[in-house]
N, C-alpha and C positions, 0 to 999 in steps of 0.2 A: 592107244593111250587116250584117256579122256582129256577134255580141254583143261579141266582144273588141275589134273596131275601134270599135264604138259606145262602149264603156266608155273606151277610150283617148282617143278624141276628146273625150268629155265631161270626162275628167280634165284634159286639156291646156287646153281652153277655159275650164273653171271655175277652174283655177289662174291663168291669165292674167287672167281677170275679177276674181278675188280680189285679185290684186296691184294692179290698176287701182283697185279700190274702196278699198283701204288707202291708196293715194296721194292720193285725194281726201278722206280722213278718215272713211271708212265702214268698218264691220266687214267682214272678208273674206267672211263668210257671205252678205252682201248681194250681192256680186259672183257668188258661186257660185249662188245662187238665180236671179239674173237670167240667168246663162249657161244654166241648165236651162230657164228659160222661153223664152229666145230659140231654143235649139236644138230644143226639143221640139215637139210637135204644136200648141202654142198659137200660135206665130208662124211660124218658118221651116219646121218639120216635117222637119228633117234627121235626127232620131232618132225612129224609130217605136216605139211600145209593143210589147213582147213579154212573154210570161209570165215569162221569166227576168229581164228588166230590171225588171219590176214587182216581182218578189220581192226583188231587190237594193235597189230603192228603198224598199221596205217595211222591210227590215232597217236601212237607213240612217236612216230616219225614227224607228224604234224606238230606235236608238242616240242620236240627237239628243235625243229626249224624255227618255231616261234620264239623259243627261249634264246636261241643263238641270235636271232634278229633283234630281240629286245636288249640283250647284252651288248650287241654291237652298236645299237643306237644310243644306249645310255653311255657307253664308253666314248663314242665319238662326240657326243654332246658335252661331256665333262672335259674332254681334252681340248676341244675347240671353242669353249665358251670365251676364253681370253682373246682368241683371235677375232671372234665376232664383235666383242666390245671395242677392241682397239682398232679394228678395221684392217688389220694386216693379215697376211697369210703365212 
């Protein structure tokens, strides 16, 4: 399977899985992760690891971690701003 076909296949299946996860009350990310686990070498093995796909996955993981850190920092700053001003904890 070529890289473009593999990426398109992953995107389509992960989007469908995300929609299904949201319909049962779970975050879309859970469906996307499950789709990756099912399609990857862990279960069905439809998508095989390649250096290019690994690089794209690493970039996606980096973006996810940065997004979570940014959300965490902005949430903590907004909830703790009153504490900083009043000097209480």
